[in-house]
Rosetta silent file (secondary structure, phi, psi, omega in degrees, C-alpha in Angstrom):
SEQUENCE: MIQISGPATFWLTALLLLIIIFGRYVLFSLTFWWLFKVSMKTQFAHRAVQTRPRKPGQDWREIGWSLLTSLIFTAIAMGMILAYQAGYTKIYTNLRDYPLAWFPISIILVLFIHETYYYWLHRWMHRPAVYKWVHKTHHDSITTSPWTAFSFHPIESTLQAIIIPALTFVVPLHISAVGIILLIMTLSSAVNHLNTEIYPRNFDHHWLGRWLIGATHHSLHHTQFRFNYGLYFTFWDKWMKTESPDFHKLFGEKTKKMMNDE
SCORE:     score description
SCORE:     0.000 S_00000001
   1 L     0.000  149.665 -178.316   60.533  188.157   37.665 S_00000001
   2 L   -62.777  137.807  176.370   57.968  190.755   36.505 S_00000001
   3 L   -99.264  123.190  179.494   58.744  194.337   37.517 S_00000001
   4 L   -95.842  118.182 -173.772   55.714  196.292   38.756 S_00000001
   5 L  -117.474   -1.171 -179.433   56.136  199.974   37.959 S_00000001
   6 L  -177.863  176.670 -178.310   52.631  201.400   38.288 S_00000001
   7 H   -56.755  -41.858 -178.552   48.917  200.655   38.758 S_00000001
   8 H   -63.336  -45.382  178.573   48.464  199.369   35.210 S_00000001
   9 H   -64.782  -37.614  179.425   51.369  196.937   35.525 S_00000001
  10 H   -58.934  -53.329 -176.027   50.110  195.898   38.978 S_00000001
  11 H   -70.876  -33.099  176.072   46.637  194.943   37.798 S_00000001
  12 H   -65.970  -41.267  177.711   47.898  193.349   34.584 S_00000001
  13 H   -64.803  -42.601  179.164   50.329  191.241   36.623 S_00000001
  14 H   -60.911  -43.853  178.593   47.579  190.281   39.066 S_00000001
  15 H   -63.347  -42.425  179.189   45.311  189.202   36.194 S_00000001
  16 H   -62.534  -43.451  178.955   48.123  187.202   34.613 S_00000001
  17 H   -63.949  -41.508  178.631   48.885  185.471   37.913 S_00000001
  18 H   -60.950  -43.506  178.237   45.216  184.631   38.454 S_00000001
  19 H   -61.490  -41.024 -179.628   45.029  183.090   34.990 S_00000001
  20 H   -67.666  -47.471 -175.725   48.170  181.051   35.702 S_00000001
  21 H   -67.694  -51.126 -179.807   47.093  179.896   39.183 S_00000001
  22 H   -70.208  -37.270  178.705   43.472  179.085   38.353 S_00000001
  23 H   -64.463  -37.382  177.382   44.429  177.811   34.900 S_00000001
  24 H   -63.414  -43.315  176.852   47.002  175.449   36.418 S_00000001
  25 H   -60.920  -47.800 -179.350   44.327  174.066   38.754 S_00000001
  26 H   -63.531  -43.133 -178.495   41.847  173.624   35.892 S_00000001
  27 H   -60.674  -50.969 -179.120   44.484  172.038   33.620 S_00000001
  28 H   -66.371  -45.386 -177.385   45.622  169.459   36.176 S_00000001
  29 H   -65.060  -44.861 -179.891   42.135  168.724   37.502 S_00000001
  30 H   -65.210  -40.021  179.500   40.571  168.428   34.056 S_00000001
  31 H   -61.979  -49.429 -179.231   43.417  166.234   32.803 S_00000001
  32 H   -67.926  -39.235  178.476   43.165  163.786   35.696 S_00000001
  33 H   -61.042  -47.892 -178.304   39.363  163.826   35.648 S_00000001
  34 H   -67.260  -41.323 -174.818   39.253  163.074   31.922 S_00000001
  35 H   -63.907  -47.853 -171.891   42.080  160.529   32.038 S_00000001
  36 H  -101.743  -13.892  179.276   40.796  158.372   34.874 S_00000001
  37 H  -106.568  -16.565 -178.035   37.066  159.100   34.866 S_00000001
  38 H  -122.857  -63.335 -173.903   36.411  159.190   31.117 S_00000001
  39 H   -62.986  -46.617 -176.409   39.238  157.909   28.917 S_00000001
  40 L  -117.356   34.065 -176.438   40.282  154.947   31.107 S_00000001
  41 H   -57.252  -44.460 -177.260   37.150  154.607   33.226 S_00000001
  42 H   -65.426  -44.216 -177.596   36.756  150.868   32.559 S_00000001
  43 H   -65.005  -31.944 -174.140   40.393  150.018   33.292 S_00000001
  44 H  -109.459    9.279 -176.868   40.412  151.951   36.571 S_00000001
  45 H   -59.160  -39.180 -178.022   36.829  151.389   37.754 S_00000001
  46 H   -73.523  -10.454 -179.095   37.929  148.866   40.393 S_00000001
  47 H   -95.134    3.999  175.277   40.465  151.373   41.725 S_00000001
  48 E   -64.618  124.021 -174.249   37.853  153.904   42.844 S_00000001
  49 L   -73.009  -49.589  177.076   38.566  154.343   46.558 S_00000001
  50 L  -111.932  134.133 -178.804   35.111  155.529   47.613 S_00000001
  51 L  -100.710   -3.265  177.980   32.008  154.364   45.760 S_00000001
  52 L   -63.521  130.447 -179.632   29.593  156.754   47.481 S_00000001
  53 L   -62.060  146.225  175.032   28.059  159.068   44.830 S_00000001
  54 L   -74.318  154.380 -178.198   29.135  162.700   44.904 S_00000001
  55 L   -66.698  148.602  176.571   26.554  165.280   45.872 S_00000001
  56 L   -57.579  133.325  178.703   24.580  166.948   43.048 S_00000001
  57 L    75.334    7.488 -175.952   26.408  170.039   41.831 S_00000001
  58 H   -62.174  -39.924 -179.942   29.516  169.184   43.851 S_00000001
  59 H   -56.840  -47.864 -176.123   31.897  169.743   40.934 S_00000001
  60 H   -70.270  -34.331  175.530   30.699  173.294   40.356 S_00000001
  61 H   -63.473  -42.507  179.521   30.732  174.151   44.065 S_00000001
  62 H   -65.023  -39.569  178.314   34.322  172.944   44.272 S_00000001
  63 H   -65.258  -38.254  177.385   35.297  174.950   41.193 S_00000001
  64 H   -63.044  -47.381  176.814   33.682  178.043   42.734 S_00000001
  65 H   -62.848  -36.474 -178.877   35.608  177.651   45.999 S_00000001
  66 H   -68.546  -33.548  175.210   38.751  176.964   43.981 S_00000001
  67 H   -65.114  -42.246  176.836   38.333  180.208   42.052 S_00000001
  68 H   -63.443  -41.760  175.860   38.091  182.074   45.361 S_00000001
  69 H   -58.957  -42.581 -179.385   41.177  180.204   46.578 S_00000001
  70 H   -64.033  -35.816  176.603   42.995  181.229   43.394 S_00000001
  71 H   -64.119  -41.073  178.716   42.110  184.877   44.030 S_00000001
  72 H   -67.504  -44.406  177.003   43.596  184.623   47.535 S_00000001
  73 H   -58.488  -39.358 -179.960   46.703  182.863   46.217 S_00000001
  74 H   -64.589  -44.392 -179.100   47.038  185.652   43.632 S_00000001
  75 H   -61.149  -43.226 -179.616   46.805  188.404   46.250 S_00000001
  76 H   -69.440  -38.163  177.020   49.488  186.770   48.400 S_00000001
  77 H   -63.048  -37.859  177.461   51.694  186.135   45.355 S_00000001
  78 H   -63.112  -39.786  176.653   51.412  189.827   44.448 S_00000001
  79 H   -61.950  -39.050  178.624   52.584  190.706   47.933 S_00000001
  80 H   -65.456  -39.963  178.829   55.567  188.396   47.472 S_00000001
  81 H   -63.249  -44.291  178.977   56.457  190.049   44.140 S_00000001
  82 H   -63.694  -38.787  177.990   56.329  193.517   45.710 S_00000001
  83 H   -65.579  -37.964  177.404   58.490  192.287   48.600 S_00000001
  84 H   -62.724  -46.194  179.830   60.975  190.849   46.087 S_00000001
  85 H   -61.350  -32.167 -179.686   61.161  194.158   44.229 S_00000001
  86 L   -82.288   -3.107  176.911   61.815  195.938   47.514 S_00000001
  87 L    84.215   18.895 -177.173   64.677  193.544   48.232 S_00000001
  88 L   -89.023  -24.220 -177.071   63.091  191.794   51.209 S_00000001
  89 L   -93.018  170.165  177.753   63.014  188.216   49.889 S_00000001
  90 L  -106.056   21.908  175.167   65.849  185.800   49.178 S_00000001
  91 E   -70.297  135.196  178.023   64.570  184.858   45.721 S_00000001
  92 E  -129.250  157.393 -175.875   67.376  184.916   43.161 S_00000001
  93 L  -114.282  -13.998  179.796   67.430  184.658   39.369 S_00000001
  94 L  -101.707  115.054 -177.884   71.077  183.809   38.657 S_00000001
  95 H   -57.695  -25.317 -177.094   71.817  180.110   39.275 S_00000001
  96 H   -79.521   -4.182  178.664   75.451  180.977   39.953 S_00000001
  97 H   -66.668  -25.469  178.571   74.535  183.013   43.027 S_00000001
  98 L  -135.144  157.668  176.554   74.547  179.770   45.039 S_00000001
  99 L   -55.857  143.531 -178.238   76.191  176.362   44.515 S_00000001
 100 L   -58.333  -30.450  179.367   74.206  174.238   42.048 S_00000001
 101 L   -62.582  -25.909 -179.186   73.748  171.579   44.733 S_00000001
 102 H   -67.528  -26.839 -176.888   71.694  174.094   46.692 S_00000001
 103 H   -57.663  -57.647  178.530   68.991  174.105   43.986 S_00000001
 104 H   -68.038  -34.090  179.486   67.615  170.580   44.686 S_00000001
 105 H   -62.180  -41.159 -178.822   68.398  170.887   48.401 S_00000001
 106 H   -63.829  -37.478  178.476   66.340  174.079   48.640 S_00000001
 107 H   -66.034  -46.092  179.361   63.338  172.372   47.017 S_00000001
 108 H   -62.100  -42.426  179.781   63.557  169.384   49.359 S_00000001
 109 H   -61.442  -45.858 -179.557   63.960  171.686   52.374 S_00000001
 110 H   -65.244  -40.557  178.649   60.908  173.769   51.462 S_00000001
 111 H   -63.131  -38.562  178.006   58.805  170.650   50.831 S_00000001
 112 H   -65.353  -45.941  179.649   59.818  169.292   54.248 S_00000001
 113 H   -65.148  -41.877  178.355   58.973  172.565   56.002 S_00000001
 114 H   -61.247  -44.165  177.778   55.714  172.853   54.071 S_00000001
 115 H   -59.380  -45.247 -179.185   54.792  169.290   55.018 S_00000001
 116 H   -64.050  -47.136  178.189   55.541  169.978   58.672 S_00000001
 117 H   -57.906  -48.450 -175.043   53.583  173.240   58.685 S_00000001
 118 H   -67.414  -40.702 -178.535   50.603  171.676   56.939 S_00000001
 119 H   -56.997  -49.049 -176.787   50.461  168.548   59.098 S_00000001
 120 H   -75.324  -33.348  172.516   50.186  170.536   62.331 S_00000001
 121 H   -61.819  -43.548 -178.200   47.932  173.165   60.767 S_00000001
 122 H   -62.129  -43.027  178.116   45.697  170.370   59.512 S_00000001
 123 H   -64.579  -39.218  177.839   45.431  168.793   62.952 S_00000001
 124 H   -63.737  -39.426 -178.938   44.603  172.201   64.428 S_00000001
 125 H   -67.305  -16.404  177.473   41.880  172.724   61.805 S_00000001
 126 L   -90.749    1.594  171.751   40.245  169.509   62.986 S_00000001
 127 L   -66.735  134.730 -173.443   39.716  170.879   66.480 S_00000001
 128 H   -50.807  -40.890 -177.415   35.905  171.110   66.902 S_00000001
 129 H   -70.394  -21.147 -177.740   35.914  174.871   67.601 S_00000001
 130 H   -97.862  -38.492 -171.213   38.000  175.524   64.474 S_00000001
 131 H   -52.263  -49.783 -173.450   36.711  172.875   62.090 S_00000001
 132 H   -67.354  -23.470 -178.507   33.249  174.298   61.391 S_00000001
 133 H   -93.769  -25.425 -169.790   34.640  177.752   60.589 S_00000001
 134 H  -117.666  -45.683 -166.128   37.767  176.839   58.646 S_00000001
 135 L  -108.758  -12.478 -175.016   37.965  173.259   57.367 S_00000001
 136 H   -62.465  -35.082  179.951   34.382  172.053   56.921 S_00000001
 137 H   -54.703  -44.910 -179.388   34.142  173.482   53.399 S_00000001
 138 H   -67.503  -36.967 -177.339   36.866  171.125   52.205 S_00000001
 139 H   -81.591   -2.662  171.555   35.299  168.140   53.982 S_00000001
 140 L   -63.596  -20.167  175.803   31.936  168.737   52.358 S_00000001
 141 L   -92.182   84.009 -179.990   33.589  166.687   49.603 S_00000001
 142 L   -71.792  -46.784  170.328   33.440  163.282   51.283 S_00000001
 143 L   -95.259  111.466 -170.956   33.908  161.535   47.954 S_00000001
 144 L   -85.886  170.394  172.454   36.647  163.599   46.369 S_00000001
 145 L  -150.932  171.277  177.355   37.625  164.344   42.783 S_00000001
 146 H   -55.970  -25.504  179.785   40.462  166.346   41.187 S_00000001
 147 H   -69.208  -17.354 -179.193   38.168  169.392   41.431 S_00000001
 148 H   -73.956  -15.317 -168.346   38.402  169.135   45.240 S_00000001
 149 H   -52.744  -40.033 -177.844   42.102  170.018   45.157 S_00000001
 150 H  -113.733   16.153 -175.304   41.674  173.784   45.775 S_00000001
 151 L   -83.290   89.405 -175.963   38.205  173.706   47.337 S_00000001
 152 L  -131.030  154.162  167.817   38.843  175.572   50.609 S_00000001
 153 L   -65.966  148.110 -178.628   37.192  178.157   52.821 S_00000001
 154 H   -54.194  -34.869  178.260   38.942  181.555   52.397 S_00000001
 155 H   -64.695  -45.278  178.630   40.476  181.329   55.891 S_00000001
 156 H   -64.907  -40.418  178.683   41.986  177.934   55.090 S_00000001
 157 H   -57.780  -43.400 -179.890   43.147  179.172   51.692 S_00000001
 158 H   -64.869  -45.445 -179.920   44.970  182.049   53.369 S_00000001
 159 H   -62.948  -36.454  178.833   46.577  179.811   55.983 S_00000001
 160 H   -73.063  -33.540 -171.918   47.705  177.423   53.269 S_00000001
 161 H   -78.668  -24.106 -169.363   48.980  180.167   50.971 S_00000001
 162 L   -77.680  -21.766 -169.488   51.211  182.086   53.375 S_00000001
 163 H   -66.874  -48.386 -177.016   53.838  179.442   54.131 S_00000001
 164 H   -67.648  -45.858  173.632   55.781  179.326   50.845 S_00000001
 165 H   -57.739  -38.953  178.847   55.890  183.118   50.372 S_00000001
 166 H   -61.675  -37.800 -178.846   56.975  183.421   54.017 S_00000001
 167 H   -66.884  -26.558  179.887   59.825  180.976   53.391 S_00000001
 168 L   -66.846  -14.286  177.404   61.154  183.156   50.560 S_00000001
 169 L   -81.323  -17.884 -174.977   62.114  185.709   53.211 S_00000001
 170 L  -125.390  -22.219 -178.226   64.477  183.262   54.943 S_00000001
 171 L  -111.501  120.638  176.080   65.364  180.501   52.448 S_00000001
 172 L   -62.852  123.198 -178.188   67.298  181.395   49.259 S_00000001
 173 E  -133.861  128.170  172.009   65.225  180.061   46.358 S_00000001
 174 E   -67.764  146.797 -177.012   65.851  180.341   42.650 S_00000001
 175 H   -56.783  -34.941  178.817   62.763  181.642   40.871 S_00000001
 176 H   -72.253  -28.752  176.234   62.438  178.353   38.945 S_00000001
 177 H   -65.064  -38.730  176.156   62.619  176.403   42.226 S_00000001
 178 H   -60.179  -44.333  178.670   59.572  178.338   43.408 S_00000001
 179 H   -61.486  -41.807  179.777   57.790  177.320   40.196 S_00000001
 180 H   -64.294  -42.559  179.574   58.741  173.655   40.652 S_00000001
 181 H   -61.923  -44.070  179.429   57.471  173.651   44.246 S_00000001
 182 H   -66.299  -34.923  177.785   54.136  175.151   43.192 S_00000001
 183 H   -66.507  -43.887  177.394   53.889  172.622   40.360 S_00000001
 184 H   -60.605  -42.331 -179.960   54.521  169.734   42.775 S_00000001
 185 H   -59.759  -46.448 -178.491   51.881  171.152   45.128 S_00000001
 186 H   -68.542  -43.784  179.112   49.222  171.295   42.399 S_00000001
 187 H   -61.953  -46.994 -179.579   50.094  167.875   40.955 S_00000001
 188 H   -61.015  -43.074 -178.687   50.126  166.226   44.383 S_00000001
 189 H   -64.561  -39.471  178.450   46.803  167.770   45.342 S_00000001
 190 H   -65.666  -44.288  179.348   45.135  166.583   42.128 S_00000001
 191 H   -64.030  -43.817 -176.092   46.480  163.024   42.551 S_00000001
 192 H   -66.522  -28.731 -178.299   45.538  162.863   46.232 S_00000001
 193 L   -99.331    7.452 -174.814   41.946  163.930   45.581 S_00000001
 194 L   -64.375  -27.632 -174.644   41.475  161.791   42.472 S_00000001
 195 L    61.899   19.911  173.635   39.578  159.058   44.381 S_00000001
 196 E  -136.768  120.601 -177.339   41.248  156.602   42.008 S_00000001
 197 L   -76.392  116.621 -176.533   44.413  154.848   43.120 S_00000001
 198 L  -102.281  -10.153  179.764   46.967  155.231   40.333 S_00000001
 199 L   -77.758  152.568 -177.082   50.012  153.796   42.115 S_00000001
 200 L   -73.817  166.811  179.401   50.986  150.166   41.406 S_00000001
 201 L   -59.187  139.897  179.686   50.403  147.206   43.682 S_00000001
 202 L    69.341    8.328  178.495   52.650  147.049   46.768 S_00000001
 203 H   -65.641  -24.430  178.657   53.775  150.635   46.197 S_00000001
 204 H   -69.391  -12.020  176.500   52.690  151.362   49.778 S_00000001
 205 H  -111.243   -2.185  179.121   55.590  149.119   50.895 S_00000001
 206 L   -67.766  152.580 -177.620   58.108  150.354   48.333 S_00000001
 207 L   -58.507  -30.879  176.502   61.106  152.294   49.708 S_00000001
 208 L   -94.277  -46.506 -174.558   59.775  155.443   48.014 S_00000001
 209 H   -60.022  -30.176 -177.663   56.061  154.729   47.836 S_00000001
 210 H   -67.131  -15.356 -179.731   55.678  154.178   51.558 S_00000001
 211 H  -103.080   -5.610 -176.607   56.482  157.869   52.082 S_00000001
 212 E  -102.154  139.483  176.895   54.208  159.309   49.355 S_00000001
 213 L   -88.336  137.749  176.948   50.553  160.178   49.798 S_00000001
 214 L  -132.004 -165.522 -173.904   48.128  159.068   47.103 S_00000001
 215 H   -64.146  -41.719 -179.180   44.390  158.820   46.528 S_00000001
 216 H   -64.051  -46.508 -178.277   43.756  155.915   48.927 S_00000001
 217 H   -59.197  -48.776 -175.039   45.695  157.529   51.745 S_00000001
 218 H   -78.474  -29.883  177.595   43.984  160.896   51.456 S_00000001
 219 H   -61.568  -36.083  177.558   40.535  159.521   50.696 S_00000001
 220 H   -63.128  -31.385  176.146   40.613  157.810   54.089 S_00000001
 221 H   -65.239  -40.187 -178.085   41.132  161.211   55.661 S_00000001
 222 H   -70.789  -21.015 -179.807   37.954  162.510   54.010 S_00000001
 223 H  -102.783  -28.799 -177.284   35.925  159.568   55.300 S_00000001
 224 H  -104.040  -20.164  172.303   37.542  158.898   58.692 S_00000001
 225 L    69.972  -35.142 -171.740   38.509  162.506   59.585 S_00000001
 226 L  -107.221   15.839  177.416   40.966  161.596   62.374 S_00000001
 227 L  -134.425  164.138  169.266   43.724  159.958   60.335 S_00000001
 228 L    58.288   68.801 -177.356   46.098  160.800   57.468 S_00000001
 229 L   -92.392   -3.274 -173.124   46.736  164.520   57.914 S_00000001
 230 L   -68.985  168.676 -178.887   49.754  164.768   55.593 S_00000001
 231 L  -108.039  -60.725  177.805   50.095  166.818   52.426 S_00000001
 232 L  -106.372  -38.591 -167.107   52.836  165.242   50.281 S_00000001
 233 E  -125.173  160.851 -176.642   54.414  162.661   52.565 S_00000001
 234 L   -98.157   -1.716 -168.182   53.402  160.137   55.203 S_00000001
 235 H   -65.062  -36.650  178.155   56.291  160.564   57.639 S_00000001
 236 H   -67.903  -38.474  176.098   54.503  162.823   60.144 S_00000001
 237 H   -61.867  -39.714  178.895   51.504  160.480   60.178 S_00000001
 238 H   -68.458  -45.714 -177.695   53.852  157.557   60.800 S_00000001
 239 H   -65.237  -38.460 -177.265   55.859  159.384   63.475 S_00000001
 240 L   -94.328    3.978  177.357   52.742  160.661   65.290 S_00000001
 241 L    58.180   42.400  176.402   50.827  157.389   64.764 S_00000001
 242 L  -113.082   15.560  175.334   47.983  159.118   62.919 S_00000001
 243 L   -81.889  136.625 -176.208   48.104  156.946   59.810 S_00000001
 244 L   -60.286  132.786  176.145   44.860  155.045   59.299 S_00000001
 245 L   -66.760  -12.531 -179.421   45.062  151.384   60.345 S_00000001
 246 L   -92.143   -5.556 -170.737   42.916  150.619   57.290 S_00000001
 247 H   -60.677  -55.969 -174.091   45.315  152.148   54.771 S_00000001
 248 H   -63.690  -37.778  178.298   47.457  149.168   53.734 S_00000001
 249 H   -64.636  -46.320 -179.284   44.485  146.805   53.559 S_00000001
 250 H   -66.559  -40.223  178.059   42.453  149.216   51.421 S_00000001
 251 H   -60.109  -43.058  178.244   45.439  150.005   49.195 S_00000001
 252 H   -62.274  -39.551  179.596   45.924  146.270   48.598 S_00000001
 253 H   -66.135  -39.190 -176.414   42.264  145.828   47.718 S_00000001
 254 H   -79.303  -17.165 -176.735   42.292  148.711   45.241 S_00000001
 255 H  -115.425    8.876 -178.936   45.511  147.653   43.524 S_00000001
 256 L   -65.730  152.279 -175.776   45.076  143.877   43.403 S_00000001
 257 L   -64.780  123.617  176.541   45.656  142.219   40.047 S_00000001
 258 L  -130.851  172.626 -171.950   42.518  142.238   37.915 S_00000001
 259 L   -55.696  -43.200 -176.950   41.820  141.495   34.295 S_00000001
 260 L   -98.824    5.422 -177.340   42.225  145.071   33.102 S_00000001
 261 L   -90.914  121.686 -178.800   44.811  146.154   35.667 S_00000001
 262 L   -92.809    0.000    0.000   48.270  146.493   34.214 S_00000001
């Protein structure tokens, strides 16, 4: 991990992190947007979950909010780096410090805790007194796109950003495990907001697919508001009976065999 030894190193590190965080968002969002909205538009046209046109200028508004989100993520990441240097976190760099089996277990554990935190945070953000101040910015994108992935109000961005750094104080994580978790987070968010169902037919009933959130599942949250609060996985929605009753029917409609559907 980068060692910060003075103001110059601090600001250079912050700039580098901002480029990585915002650049990762742009790379994933642009790739998915181009792949499914431009390159393979004809093949995937029938898989568009919502057909309502996006608002004029919505892409640029989402990119603007996402840049602000990236700045907040950068500030919190800088705090985590300083805490690591001071010896407060449990981040480690030598794989031999813990049994190798702990590496995948730690990733799964953090994803489970993150999912749990986000599900209940998300439900709280939908309380009427909270929603208009914290979560409405994200829901201005009723018809989503990959650019929606990081489009949050600064309060929501902060609430979303603190959980993984906080976990580094209590859960031993290899530095590469942290990177993998952040990569999964960005990839999942881009897929979920794609508004194009990329999973195969009947994947919603597959032993793995039934637990993963995709574009259909999350798009229903943006249109129905009171269902499908999960981040990566569906298990809290299933356990708390907040999964949309329309999900399986809509997923089947969007993934049914058509001439250009492979």
